[in-house]
DSSP file (Angstrom, degrees, kcal/mol; ACC not computed):
  #  RESIDUE AA STRUCTURE BP1 BP2  ACC     N-H-->O    O-->H-N    N-H-->O    O-->H-N    TCO  KAPPA ALPHA  PHI   PSI    X-CA   Y-CA   Z-CA
    1    1 A X              0   0    0      0, 0.0   124,-2.2     0, 0.0   125,-0.4   0.000 360.0 360.0 360.0 158.8  -87.0    2.5   -1.6
    2    2 A X  E     -A  124   0A   0    122,-0.3     2,-0.3   123,-0.1   122,-0.3  -0.910 360.0-139.6-143.7 164.9  -89.8    1.1   -3.7
    3    3 A X  E     -A  123   0A   0    120,-2.1   120,-2.8    -2,-0.3     2,-0.3  -0.988  25.9-111.0-133.1 145.4  -91.6    2.0   -6.9
    4    4 A X  E     -A  122   0A   0     -2,-0.3    22,-3.7   118,-0.2    23,-0.4  -0.488  39.5-176.2 -76.7 138.7  -95.2    1.7   -7.8
    5    5 A X  E     -AB 121  25A   0    116,-3.5   116,-0.6    20,-0.3     2,-0.3  -0.905  14.7-155.8-132.9 158.0  -96.2   -0.9  -10.3
    6    6 A X  E     - B   0  24A   0     18,-2.6    18,-2.8    -2,-0.3     2,-0.3  -0.932  37.1 -90.8-131.7 161.4  -99.2   -2.2  -12.2
    7    7 A X  E     - B   0  23A   0     -2,-0.3    16,-0.2    16,-0.2     3,-0.1  -0.529  32.9-177.9 -67.6 121.3 -100.2   -5.4  -13.8
    8    8 A X  E     -     0   0A   0     14,-3.9     2,-0.3     1,-0.4    -1,-0.2   0.727  60.1 -60.7 -94.2 -22.3  -99.1   -5.4  -17.3
    9    9 A X  E     - B   0  22A   0     13,-1.0    13,-2.7    -3,-0.1     2,-0.5  -0.934  41.3 -98.8 168.5 174.4 -100.5   -8.9  -18.0
   10   10 A X  E     + B   0  21A   0     -2,-0.3   148,-2.2    11,-0.2   149,-0.6  -0.983  46.7 169.1-117.0 133.7 -100.7  -12.4  -17.2
   11   11 A X  E     -CB 157  20A   0      9,-3.2     9,-2.5    -2,-0.5     2,-0.6  -0.895  40.2-116.3-143.0 165.5  -98.8  -14.7  -19.4
   12   12 A X  E     -CB 156  19A   0    144,-1.7   144,-1.6    -2,-0.3     2,-0.7  -0.944  37.0-130.1-100.4 117.4  -97.5  -18.3  -20.0
   13   13 A X  E  >> -CB 155  18A   0      5,-3.1     4,-2.3    -2,-0.6     5,-0.6  -0.612  16.3-156.2 -63.9 112.7  -93.6  -18.1  -20.1
   14   14 A X  T  45S+     0   0    0    140,-1.1    -1,-0.2    -2,-0.7   141,-0.1   0.841  87.8  51.7 -64.0 -34.8  -92.9  -20.1  -23.3
   15   15 A X  T  45S+     0   0    0    139,-0.3    -1,-0.2     1,-0.2    -2,-0.0   0.954 127.3  19.6 -70.7 -47.2  -89.4  -21.0  -22.2
   16   16 A X  T  45S-     0   0    0      2,-0.2    -2,-0.2     0, 0.0    -1,-0.2   0.541  96.2-132.1-106.0  -7.6  -90.2  -22.5  -18.8
   17   17 A X  T  <5 +     0   0    0     -4,-2.3     2,-0.3     1,-0.2    -3,-0.2   0.908  63.9 127.3  56.9  41.6  -94.1  -23.2  -19.5
   18   18 A X  E   < -B   13   0A   0     -5,-0.6    -5,-3.1    19,-0.0    -1,-0.2  -0.949  65.9-102.2-127.3 147.9  -95.1  -21.5  -16.2
   19   19 A X  E     -BD  12  36A   0     17,-0.5    17,-2.0    -2,-0.3     2,-0.4  -0.387  37.8-169.4 -69.6 150.9  -97.6  -18.8  -15.5
   20   20 A X  E     -BD  11  35A   0     -9,-2.5    -9,-3.2    15,-0.2     2,-0.6  -0.998  19.9-151.9-141.1 140.2  -96.2  -15.3  -14.9
   21   21 A X  E     -BD  10  34A   0     13,-2.6    13,-2.1    -2,-0.4     2,-0.7  -0.966  24.4-146.2-106.1 125.5  -97.8  -12.2  -13.7
   22   22 A X  E     -BD   9  33A   0    -13,-2.7   -14,-3.9    -2,-0.6   -13,-1.0  -0.817  11.2-165.2 -99.8 118.1  -95.8   -9.2  -15.2
   23   23 A X  E     -BD   7  32A   0      9,-1.9     9,-2.2    -2,-0.7     2,-0.4  -0.814   6.9-165.2 -98.8 135.1  -95.6   -6.1  -13.0
   24   24 A X  E     -BD   6  31A   0    -18,-2.8   -18,-2.6    -2,-0.4     7,-0.3  -0.987  30.9-102.3-124.3 139.1  -94.4   -2.9  -14.8
   25   25 A X  E >   -B    5   0A   0      5,-2.7     3,-0.9    -2,-0.4   -20,-0.3  -0.312  29.5-137.7 -55.1 132.0  -93.2    0.3  -13.2
   26   26 A X  T 3  S+     0   0    0    -22,-3.7    -1,-0.1     1,-0.3   -21,-0.1   0.909  98.1  24.5 -70.2 -38.7  -96.1    2.7  -13.3
   27   27 A X  T 3  S+     0   0    0    -23,-0.4    -1,-0.3     3,-0.0     2,-0.3  -0.164 128.1  28.9-117.6  40.2  -93.9    5.7  -14.3
   28   28 A X  S <  S-     0   0    0     -3,-0.9     0, 0.0     2,-0.1     0, 0.0  -0.874  86.5 -88.9-167.6-159.1  -91.0    4.0  -15.9
   29   29 A X  S    S+     0   0    0     -2,-0.3     2,-0.1    -5,-0.1    -3,-0.0   0.453  70.6 120.7-115.4   0.7  -89.8    1.0  -17.8
   30   30 A X        -     0   0    0     -6,-0.1    -5,-2.7     2,-0.0     2,-0.4  -0.352  40.7-165.9 -68.0 140.2  -88.8   -1.5  -15.2
   31   31 A X  E     -D   24   0A   0     -7,-0.3     2,-0.4    97,-0.1    -7,-0.2  -0.989  11.0-166.3-129.0 139.8  -90.6   -4.9  -15.3
   32   32 A X  E     -D   23   0A   0     -9,-2.2    -9,-1.9    -2,-0.4     2,-0.4  -0.943   8.6-159.2-122.7 104.9  -90.7   -7.6  -12.6
   33   33 A X  E     -D   22   0A   0     -2,-0.4     2,-0.5   -11,-0.2   -11,-0.2  -0.692   6.0-163.6 -83.9 140.0  -92.1  -11.0  -13.7
   34   34 A X  E     -D   21   0A   0    -13,-2.1   -13,-2.6    -2,-0.4     2,-0.3  -0.988  14.9-137.6-126.7 119.6  -93.3  -13.1  -10.8
   35   35 A X  E     +D   20   0A   0     -2,-0.5     2,-0.3   -15,-0.2   -15,-0.2  -0.608  33.2 179.4 -78.3 131.3  -93.7  -16.8  -11.6
   36   36 A X  E     -D   19   0A   0    -17,-2.0   -17,-0.5    -2,-0.3     2,-0.1  -0.815  28.8 -89.7-131.0 172.9  -97.0  -18.1  -10.1
   37   37 A X     >  -     0   0    0     -2,-0.3     4,-2.3   -19,-0.1     5,-0.1  -0.419  37.1-112.3 -80.5 158.8  -99.0  -21.3   -9.8
   38   38 A X  H  > S+     0   0    0      1,-0.2     4,-2.3     2,-0.2     5,-0.2   0.903 118.1  49.8 -58.6 -45.8 -101.8  -22.2  -12.2
   39   39 A X  H  > S+     0   0    0      1,-0.2     4,-2.3     2,-0.2    -1,-0.2   0.919 110.2  50.3 -63.5 -37.9 -104.5  -21.7   -9.7
   40   40 A X  H  > S+     0   0    0      2,-0.2     4,-2.7     1,-0.2     5,-0.2   0.920 109.3  53.0 -68.2 -40.2 -103.1  -18.3   -8.7
   41   41 A X  H  X S+     0   0    0     -4,-2.3     4,-2.6     1,-0.2    -2,-0.2   0.939 109.6  48.9 -51.3 -52.7 -103.1  -17.4  -12.6
   42   42 A X  H  X S+     0   0    0     -4,-2.3     4,-2.1     2,-0.2    -2,-0.2   0.895 110.6  48.7 -64.4 -44.3 -106.7  -18.3  -12.9
   43   43 A X  H  X S+     0   0    0     -4,-2.3     4,-1.7     1,-0.2    -1,-0.2   0.929 114.6  46.4 -61.6 -47.3 -107.8  -16.3   -9.8
   44   44 A X  H  X S+     0   0    0     -4,-2.7     4,-2.6     1,-0.2    -2,-0.2   0.874 110.4  52.3 -61.9 -36.7 -105.9  -13.2  -11.1
   45   45 A X  H  X S+     0   0    0     -4,-2.6     4,-1.3    -5,-0.2    -1,-0.2   0.916 108.6  49.3 -68.4 -39.0 -107.2  -13.5  -14.5
   46   46 A X  H  < S+     0   0    0     -4,-2.1     4,-0.5     2,-0.2     7,-0.3   0.850 111.7  51.8 -65.6 -32.0 -110.8  -13.7  -13.3
   47   47 A X  H >< S+     0   0    0     -4,-1.7     3,-1.0     1,-0.2    -2,-0.2   0.933 109.8  47.9 -67.8 -43.0 -110.1  -10.5  -11.2
   48   48 A X  H 3< S+     0   0    0     -4,-2.6    -1,-0.2     1,-0.3    -2,-0.2   0.698 101.1  64.4 -74.9 -14.8 -108.8   -8.7  -14.1
   49   49 A X  T >< S-     0   0    0     -4,-1.3     3,-1.0     1,-0.2    -1,-0.3   0.630  92.6-158.9 -77.0 -12.5 -111.8   -9.7  -16.3
   50   50 A X  G X   -     0   0    0     -3,-1.0     3,-0.9    -4,-0.5    -1,-0.2  -0.435  57.0 -13.3  76.1-146.9 -113.9   -7.7  -13.9
   51   51 A X  G 3  S+     0   0    0      1,-0.2    -1,-0.2    -2,-0.1     3,-0.1   0.331 106.9  97.8 -71.1   6.0 -117.7   -8.4  -13.8
   52   52 A X  G <  S+     0   0    0     -3,-1.0     2,-0.4     1,-0.2    -1,-0.2   0.746  88.4  39.2 -76.4 -19.3 -117.7  -10.5  -16.9
   53   53 A X    <   -     0   0    0     -3,-0.9     2,-0.5    -7,-0.3    -1,-0.2  -0.981  64.1-174.6-131.4 128.2 -117.5  -13.6  -14.9
   54   54 A X        -     0   0    0     -2,-0.4    -3,-0.1    -3,-0.1     4,-0.0  -0.959  21.7-139.6-117.1 114.1 -119.3  -14.3  -11.6
   55   55 A X        -     0   0    0     -2,-0.5     3,-0.0     1,-0.1     4,-0.0  -0.352  17.6-123.3 -65.5 153.9 -118.5  -17.6   -9.9
   56   56 A X  S    S+     0   0    0      1,-0.1     2,-0.3     2,-0.1    -1,-0.1   0.720  97.9  26.8 -76.3 -16.6 -121.4  -19.5   -8.3
   57   57 A X  S    S-     0   0    0      0, 0.0    -1,-0.1     0, 0.0    -2,-0.1  -0.993  98.6 -92.6-140.1 151.6 -119.6  -19.4   -5.0
   58   58 A X        -     0   0    0     -2,-0.3     2,-0.1     1,-0.1    -2,-0.1  -0.283  34.8-137.4 -60.6 138.3 -117.0  -17.0   -3.6
   59   59 A X     >  -     0   0    0      1,-0.1     4,-2.3   -16,-0.0     3,-0.4  -0.326  36.3 -91.5 -77.7 174.3 -113.3  -17.8   -4.1
   60   60 A X  H  > S+     0   0    0      1,-0.2     4,-2.4     2,-0.2     5,-0.2   0.893 127.9  50.4 -54.4 -43.0 -110.8  -17.4   -1.2
   61   61 A X  H  > S+     0   0    0      1,-0.2     4,-2.0     2,-0.2    -1,-0.2   0.782 106.8  56.3 -70.5 -24.2 -110.0  -13.8   -2.1
   62   62 A X  H  > S+     0   0    0     -3,-0.4     4,-2.2     2,-0.2    -1,-0.2   0.916 109.0  47.5 -66.9 -44.7 -113.7  -13.0   -2.2
   63   63 A X  H  X S+     0   0    0     -4,-2.3     4,-2.6     1,-0.2    -2,-0.2   0.871 110.4  50.5 -67.0 -34.6 -114.0  -14.2    1.3
   64   64 A X  H  X S+     0   0    0     -4,-2.4     4,-2.6     2,-0.2    -1,-0.2   0.889 108.6  51.6 -65.7 -38.9 -111.1  -12.3    2.5
   65   65 A X  H  X S+     0   0    0     -4,-2.0     4,-2.6     2,-0.2     5,-0.2   0.918 110.2  49.9 -60.2 -43.5 -112.3   -9.2    1.0
   66   66 A X  H  X S+     0   0    0     -4,-2.2     4,-3.0     2,-0.2     5,-0.2   0.946 112.8  47.1 -60.2 -46.3 -115.7   -9.7    2.8
   67   67 A X  H  X S+     0   0    0     -4,-2.6     4,-1.4     1,-0.2    -2,-0.2   0.971 113.2  48.2 -63.4 -48.9 -114.0  -10.3    6.2
   68   68 A X  H  <>S+     0   0    0     -4,-2.6     5,-2.2     1,-0.2     3,-0.3   0.911 113.8  45.6 -55.9 -45.1 -111.8   -7.3    5.8
   69   69 A X  H ><5S+     0   0    0     -4,-2.6     3,-2.0     1,-0.2    -1,-0.2   0.911 110.4  55.1 -68.7 -38.7 -114.7   -5.1    4.8
   70   70 A X  H 3<5S+     0   0    0     -4,-3.0    -1,-0.2     1,-0.3    -2,-0.2   0.733 104.2  53.7 -62.7 -21.9 -116.8   -6.5    7.7
   71   71 A X  T 3<5S-     0   0    0     -4,-1.4    26,-0.4    -3,-0.3    -1,-0.3   0.186 120.2-114.3 -95.3  14.2 -114.1   -5.6   10.1
   72   72 A X  T < 5S+     0   0    0     -3,-2.0    25,-0.6     1,-0.2     2,-0.3   0.910  77.7 123.2  53.3  45.2 -114.3   -2.0    8.7
   73   73 A X  E   < -E   96   0A   0     -5,-2.2     2,-0.3    23,-0.2    23,-0.2  -0.761  41.6-164.6-124.5 169.1 -110.8   -2.4    7.3
   74   74 A X  E     -E   95   0A   0     21,-2.3    21,-2.6    -2,-0.3     2,-0.6  -0.981  32.4 -97.7-150.6 167.1 -109.3   -2.0    3.8
   75   75 A X  E     -E   94   0A   0     -2,-0.3    19,-0.2    19,-0.2     3,-0.1  -0.781  33.4-176.9 -84.8 122.5 -106.2   -2.9    2.0
   76   76 A X  E     -     0   0A   0     17,-3.2    44,-0.6    -2,-0.6     2,-0.3   0.894  61.0 -29.0 -89.7 -46.2 -104.0    0.3    1.9
   77   77 A X  E     -Ef  93 120A   0     16,-1.2    16,-3.0    42,-0.2     2,-0.4  -0.987  48.2-129.5-165.9 165.4 -101.2   -1.1   -0.2
   78   78 A X  E     -Ef  92 121A   0     42,-1.8    44,-2.8    -2,-0.3     2,-0.4  -0.966  19.2-166.1-123.3 139.8  -99.1   -4.2   -1.3
   79   79 A X  E     -Ef  91 122A   0     12,-2.4    12,-2.2    -2,-0.4     2,-0.8  -0.960  16.8-146.0-134.6 116.7  -95.3   -4.3   -1.2
   80   80 A X  E     -Ef  90 123A   0     42,-3.3    44,-3.1    -2,-0.4    10,-0.3  -0.765  28.5-178.2 -78.8 113.3  -93.3   -7.0   -3.0
   81   81 A X  E     -     0   0A   0      8,-1.6     2,-0.3    -2,-0.8     9,-0.2   0.806  41.3 -22.7 -91.3 -34.8  -90.5   -7.1   -0.4
   82   82 A X  E     -E   89   0A   0      7,-1.3     7,-2.4    44,-0.1     2,-0.4  -0.986  40.8-126.2-168.1 170.0  -87.9   -9.6   -1.5
   83   83 A X  E     +E   88   0A   0     -2,-0.3     2,-0.4     5,-0.2     5,-0.2  -0.968  31.7 172.2-136.5 118.2  -86.9  -12.6   -3.4
   84   84 A X  E >   -E   87   0A   0      3,-2.4     3,-2.9    -2,-0.4    -2,-0.1  -0.993  68.8 -13.4-132.7 129.3  -85.2  -15.4   -1.4
   85   85 A X  T 3  S-     0   0    0     -2,-0.4    -1,-0.2     1,-0.3     3,-0.1   0.870 129.0 -51.9  39.5  55.9  -84.4  -18.9   -2.8
   86   86 A X  T 3  S+     0   0    0      1,-0.2     2,-0.5    -3,-0.1    -1,-0.3   0.586 116.6 116.1  72.2   6.6  -86.5  -18.3   -5.9
   87   87 A X  E <   -E   84   0A   0     -3,-2.9    -3,-2.4     2,-0.0    -1,-0.2  -0.949  56.9-141.6-121.7 121.5  -89.5  -17.3   -3.7
   88   88 A X  E     -E   83   0A   0     -2,-0.5     2,-0.3    -5,-0.2    19,-0.3  -0.450  15.2-154.6 -74.7 150.9  -91.0  -13.8   -3.8
   89   89 A X  E     -E   82   0A   0     -7,-2.4    -8,-1.6    -2,-0.1    -7,-1.3  -0.953  11.9-177.7-126.2 148.4  -92.3  -12.2   -0.6
   90   90 A X  E     -EG  80 105A   0     15,-1.5    15,-2.2    -2,-0.3     2,-0.4  -0.934  17.7-145.8-141.3 162.9  -94.9   -9.6    0.0
   91   91 A X  E     -EG  79 104A   0    -12,-2.2   -12,-2.4    -2,-0.3     2,-0.6  -0.997  12.3-151.1-129.9 135.0  -96.5   -7.6    2.7
   92   92 A X  E     -EG  78 103A   0     11,-3.0    11,-2.4    -2,-0.4     2,-0.6  -0.931  11.2-152.3-110.6 121.1 -100.1   -6.5    2.7
   93   93 A X  E     -EG  77 102A   0    -16,-3.0   -17,-3.2    -2,-0.6   -16,-1.2  -0.833  11.9-168.5 -98.0 123.9 -100.9   -3.4    4.5
   94   94 A X  E     -EG  75 101A   0      7,-3.8     7,-2.1    -2,-0.6     2,-0.5  -0.844  12.7-149.3-108.6 147.3 -104.4   -3.0    6.0
   95   95 A X  E     +E   74   0A   0    -21,-2.6   -21,-2.3    -2,-0.4     2,-0.3  -0.938  29.1 166.0-102.7 131.0 -106.0    0.2    7.4
   96   96 A X  E     -E   73   0A   0     -2,-0.5   -23,-0.2   -23,-0.2   -24,-0.1  -0.967  49.3-110.4-144.5 162.8 -108.4   -0.5   10.1
   97   97 A X  S    S+     0   0    0    -25,-0.6     3,-0.1   -26,-0.4    -1,-0.1   0.840 117.4  44.9 -60.0 -35.4 -110.2    1.5   12.9
   98   98 A X  S    S-     0   0    0      1,-0.3     2,-0.3    -3,-0.0    -1,-0.2   0.958 128.3 -42.3 -73.3 -59.3 -108.1   -0.2   15.6
   99   99 A X        -     0   0    0     -5,-0.0    -1,-0.3     2,-0.0    -2,-0.1  -0.935  63.1 -83.6-171.6 150.5 -104.6    0.0   14.1
  100  100 A X        -     0   0    0     -2,-0.3     2,-0.4    -5,-0.1    -5,-0.2  -0.339  45.7-152.0 -62.0 147.2 -102.8   -0.4   10.9
  101  101 A X  E     -G   94   0A   0     -7,-2.1    -7,-3.8     2,-0.0     2,-0.5  -0.969  10.8-160.9-130.7 142.1 -101.9   -4.1   10.2
  102  102 A X  E     -G   93   0A   0     -2,-0.4     2,-0.4    -9,-0.2    -9,-0.2  -0.990  16.5-173.4-123.3 124.6  -99.0   -5.5    8.2
  103  103 A X  E     -G   92   0A   0    -11,-2.4   -11,-3.0    -2,-0.5     2,-0.3  -0.929  26.0-124.1-125.3 141.0  -99.4   -9.2    7.1
  104  104 A X  E     +G   91   0A   0     -2,-0.4     2,-0.3   -13,-0.2   -13,-0.2  -0.646  45.8 166.6 -79.1 138.2  -96.9  -11.5    5.3
  105  105 A X  E     -G   90   0A   0    -15,-2.2   -15,-1.5    -2,-0.3     2,-0.3  -0.989  42.4-101.4-149.6 156.7  -98.5  -12.7    2.1
  106  106 A X     >  -     0   0    0     -2,-0.3     4,-2.4   -17,-0.1     5,-0.2  -0.584  38.7-121.6 -69.4 145.2  -97.7  -14.5   -1.1
  107  107 A X  H  > S+     0   0    0    -19,-0.3     4,-2.8    -2,-0.3     5,-0.2   0.894 111.0  54.9 -60.0 -37.7  -97.4  -12.0   -3.9
  108  108 A X  H  > S+     0   0    0      1,-0.2     4,-1.8     2,-0.2    -1,-0.2   0.915 112.7  43.2 -66.2 -38.0 -100.2  -13.6   -6.0
  109  109 A X  H  > S+     0   0    0      2,-0.2     4,-2.1     1,-0.2    -1,-0.2   0.884 114.3  50.6 -74.5 -36.6 -102.6  -13.3   -3.0
  110  110 A X  H  X S+     0   0    0     -4,-2.4     4,-2.6     1,-0.2    -2,-0.2   0.891 111.8  47.1 -65.7 -43.8 -101.5   -9.8   -2.2
  111  111 A X  H  X S+     0   0    0     -4,-2.8     4,-1.8    -5,-0.2    -1,-0.2   0.907 108.2  55.1 -64.6 -41.4 -101.9   -8.6   -5.8
  112  112 A X  H  X S+     0   0    0     -4,-1.8     4,-2.2    -5,-0.2    -2,-0.2   0.911 111.9  45.2 -52.3 -50.5 -105.4  -10.3   -6.0
  113  113 A X  H  X S+     0   0    0     -4,-2.1     4,-2.1     1,-0.2    -2,-0.2   0.915 108.1  56.6 -68.6 -39.0 -106.4   -8.2   -2.8
  114  114 A X  H  X>S+     0   0    0     -4,-2.6     5,-2.3     1,-0.2     4,-0.5   0.887 107.6  49.2 -59.2 -33.9 -105.0   -5.1   -4.1
  115  115 A X  H ><5S+     0   0    0     -4,-1.8     3,-0.8     3,-0.2    -1,-0.2   0.922 109.9  49.8 -64.3 -46.5 -107.1   -5.5   -7.2
  116  116 A X  H 3<5S+     0   0    0     -4,-2.2    -2,-0.2     1,-0.2    -1,-0.2   0.789 121.1  35.7 -67.0 -25.5 -110.2   -6.1   -5.1
  117  117 A X  H 3<5S-     0   0    0     -4,-2.1    -1,-0.2    -5,-0.1    -2,-0.2   0.343 105.5-123.5-107.1   4.2 -109.5   -3.0   -3.0
  118  118 A X  T <<5 +     0   0    0     -3,-0.8     2,-0.3    -4,-0.5    -3,-0.2   0.903  58.0 154.7  44.9  50.7 -108.0   -0.8   -5.7
  119  119 A X      < -     0   0    0     -5,-2.3    -1,-0.2    -6,-0.2   -42,-0.2  -0.764  45.6 -99.4-104.5 149.8 -105.0   -0.4   -3.7
  120  120 A X  E     - f   0  77A   0    -44,-0.6   -42,-1.8    -2,-0.3     2,-0.5  -0.225  24.9-141.1 -68.1 157.6 -101.5    0.3   -5.1
  121  121 A X  E     -Af   5  78A   0   -116,-0.6  -116,-3.5   -44,-0.2     2,-0.3  -0.981  18.8-171.0-120.8 128.6  -98.8   -2.3   -5.6
  122  122 A X  E     -Af   4  79A   0    -44,-2.8   -42,-3.3    -2,-0.5     2,-0.5  -0.867   8.8-153.9-118.7 151.2  -95.2   -1.3   -4.8
  123  123 A X  E     -Af   3  80A   0   -120,-2.8  -120,-2.1    -2,-0.3   -42,-0.2  -0.986  24.3-120.4-125.1 123.3  -92.0   -3.4   -5.6
  124  124 A X  E >>  -A    2   0A   0    -44,-3.1     3,-1.3    -2,-0.5     4,-1.1  -0.343  21.9-125.9 -52.1 138.7  -88.9   -2.9   -3.5
  125  125 A X  H 3> S+     0   0    0   -124,-2.2     4,-1.7     1,-0.2     3,-0.3   0.880 109.2  62.8 -63.6 -32.6  -86.0   -1.7   -5.7
  126  126 A X  H 3> S+     0   0    0   -125,-0.4     4,-0.7     1,-0.2    -1,-0.2   0.810 100.0  53.2 -56.1 -32.7  -83.9   -4.7   -4.4
  127  127 A X  H <4 S+     0   0    0     -3,-1.3     3,-0.3   -47,-0.2    -1,-0.2   0.881 107.4  50.3 -73.1 -35.1  -86.4   -7.1   -5.9
  128  128 A X  H  < S+     0   0    0     -4,-1.1    -2,-0.2    -3,-0.3    -1,-0.2   0.796 119.9  34.8 -70.2 -31.8  -86.1   -5.5   -9.3
  129  129 A X  H  < S+     0   0    0     -4,-1.7    -1,-0.2     2,-0.1    -2,-0.2   0.355  88.4 119.4-107.1   4.6  -82.3   -5.6   -9.4
  130  130 A X     <  -     0   0    0     -4,-0.7     2,-0.3    -3,-0.3    -3,-0.0  -0.413  67.4-115.8 -69.6 141.3  -81.7   -8.9   -7.5
  131  131 A X        -     0   0    0     -2,-0.1     2,-0.4     2,-0.0     9,-0.1  -0.650  34.2-162.0 -73.4 134.5  -79.8  -11.7   -9.4
  132  132 A X        -     0   0    0     -2,-0.3     2,-0.5     8,-0.3    11,-0.2  -0.954  13.6-166.6-121.0 137.2  -82.0  -14.7   -9.8
  133  133 A X        -     0   0    0     -2,-0.4     6,-0.1    10,-0.1     7,-0.1  -0.925  17.3-144.8-124.2 112.5  -81.0  -18.2  -10.6
  134  134 A X    >   -     0   0    0     -2,-0.5     3,-1.0     4,-0.4     4,-0.2  -0.283  19.2-124.3 -70.9 157.9  -83.8  -20.5  -11.7
  135  135 A X  T 3  S+     0   0    0      1,-0.2    -1,-0.1     2,-0.1   -49,-0.0   0.671 103.4  77.4 -71.2 -15.7  -83.7  -24.1  -10.7
  136  136 A X  T 3  S-     0   0    0      1,-0.1    -1,-0.2     2,-0.1    -2,-0.1   0.244 121.8 -93.6 -85.8  14.8  -84.0  -25.1  -14.4
  137  137 A X  S <  S+     0   0    0     -3,-1.0     2,-0.4     1,-0.3    -2,-0.1   0.573  75.2 146.6  97.2   9.4  -80.3  -24.3  -14.9
  138  138 A X        -     0   0    0     -4,-0.2    -4,-0.4     1,-0.1    -1,-0.3  -0.717  46.4-127.6 -84.6 128.7  -80.4  -20.6  -16.0
  139  139 A X     >  -     0   0    0     -2,-0.4     4,-3.1    -6,-0.1     5,-0.2  -0.369  19.5-115.1 -64.8 146.7  -77.4  -18.6  -14.8
  140  140 A X  H  > S+     0   0    0      1,-0.2     4,-2.3     2,-0.2    -8,-0.3   0.923 117.9  49.6 -42.9 -49.8  -78.2  -15.3  -13.0
  141  141 A X  H  > S+     0   0    0      2,-0.2     4,-2.2     1,-0.2    -1,-0.2   0.905 110.6  49.8 -68.1 -40.0  -76.5  -13.3  -15.8
  142  142 A X  H  > S+     0   0    0      2,-0.2     4,-2.7     1,-0.2    -1,-0.2   0.939 112.6  48.1 -57.7 -50.4  -78.5  -15.2  -18.6
  143  143 A X  H  X S+     0   0    0     -4,-3.1     4,-3.1   -11,-0.2    -1,-0.2   0.897 110.6  49.7 -56.3 -43.1  -81.7  -14.6  -16.8
  144  144 A X  H  X S+     0   0    0     -4,-2.3     4,-1.6     2,-0.2    -1,-0.2   0.866 113.1  47.3 -64.4 -41.2  -80.9  -10.9  -16.3
  145  145 A X  H  X S+     0   0    0     -4,-2.2     4,-1.1    -5,-0.2    -1,-0.2   0.913 113.3  48.5 -67.3 -41.0  -80.1  -10.5  -19.9
  146  146 A X  H >X S+     0   0    0     -4,-2.7     3,-1.3     1,-0.2     4,-0.6   0.975 111.4  49.2 -70.6 -45.9  -83.2  -12.4  -20.9
  147  147 A X  H 3< S+     0   0    0     -4,-3.1     3,-0.5     1,-0.3    -1,-0.2   0.824 107.8  55.7 -61.0 -28.4  -85.5  -10.3  -18.6
  148  148 A X  H 3< S+     0   0    0     -4,-1.6    -1,-0.3     1,-0.2    -2,-0.2   0.802 113.4  40.3 -71.1 -24.0  -84.0   -7.0  -19.9
  149  149 A X  H << S+     0   0    0     -3,-1.3    -1,-0.2    -4,-1.1    -2,-0.2   0.302  86.1 135.8-106.7   0.9  -84.9   -8.0  -23.4
  150  150 A X     <  -     0   0    0     -4,-0.6     2,-0.3    -3,-0.5    -3,-0.1  -0.261  30.0-175.0 -61.6 140.3  -88.4   -9.5  -22.6
  151  151 A X    >   -     0   0    0      1,-0.1     3,-2.6     0, 0.0     4,-0.3  -0.934  38.1-108.7-129.9 153.6  -91.1   -8.5  -24.9
  152  152 A X  G >  S+     0   0    0     -2,-0.3     3,-1.9     1,-0.3    -1,-0.1   0.855 115.4  62.5 -54.0 -32.0  -94.9   -9.3  -24.8
  153  153 A X  G 3  S+     0   0    0      1,-0.3    -1,-0.3     3,-0.1    -3,-0.0   0.598  88.8  73.0 -75.4  -5.0  -94.7  -11.7  -27.8
  154  154 A X  G <  S+     0   0    0     -3,-2.6  -140,-1.1     2,-0.0     2,-0.3   0.645 100.3  50.6 -73.9  -8.7  -92.4  -13.9  -25.6
  155  155 A X  E <  S-C   13   0A   0     -3,-1.9     2,-0.6    -4,-0.3  -142,-0.2  -0.843  86.4-118.3-126.2 159.7  -95.3  -14.9  -23.7
  156  156 A X  E     -C   12   0A   0   -144,-1.6  -144,-1.7    -2,-0.3     2,-0.2  -0.901  38.3-132.0 -90.3 114.2  -98.8  -16.2  -24.4
  157  157 A X  E     -C   11   0A   0     -2,-0.6  -146,-0.2  -146,-0.2  -148,-0.0  -0.509  23.2-174.8 -76.8 139.6 -101.3  -13.6  -23.1
  158  158 A X              0   0    0   -148,-2.2    -1,-0.1    -2,-0.2  -147,-0.1   0.512 360.0 360.0-109.4 -13.0 -104.1  -14.9  -21.0
  159  159 A X              0   0    0   -149,-0.6  -148,-0.1  -111,-0.0    -2,-0.1   0.330 360.0 360.0-134.8 360.0 -106.1  -11.6  -20.5
């Protein structure tokens, strides 16, 4: 089972000083923070800004969007499928005239493409409930408690 989520924001986690895209359950209160790389944060922030910034040359996600559209396909949905060894996994579902396609993707890439195609983002329930132990020494229980109490002011908002 999975639930639909939306981007609540992109933040810098003050405790770990790393970028985070915060996904929030669309019709509920569950939140899933996904730690991402700085370059991915920049790409997502630009996408969320809309037409306010137009780069002089297309970024990789713009190129992928053009390729998918030229193949008469579209992004149907994104599913954040799992969390293994501190790494999130995602599947990108494409609709095409030939056949549906399921592609393995980094969550940050999949989320960017979901935004470009106005496609829904889903999170597998097991991702939202899985114990996570960060490499920086945070125990799974301490991290779970922290994430249950996370508030927007715990982060520096970037968008």
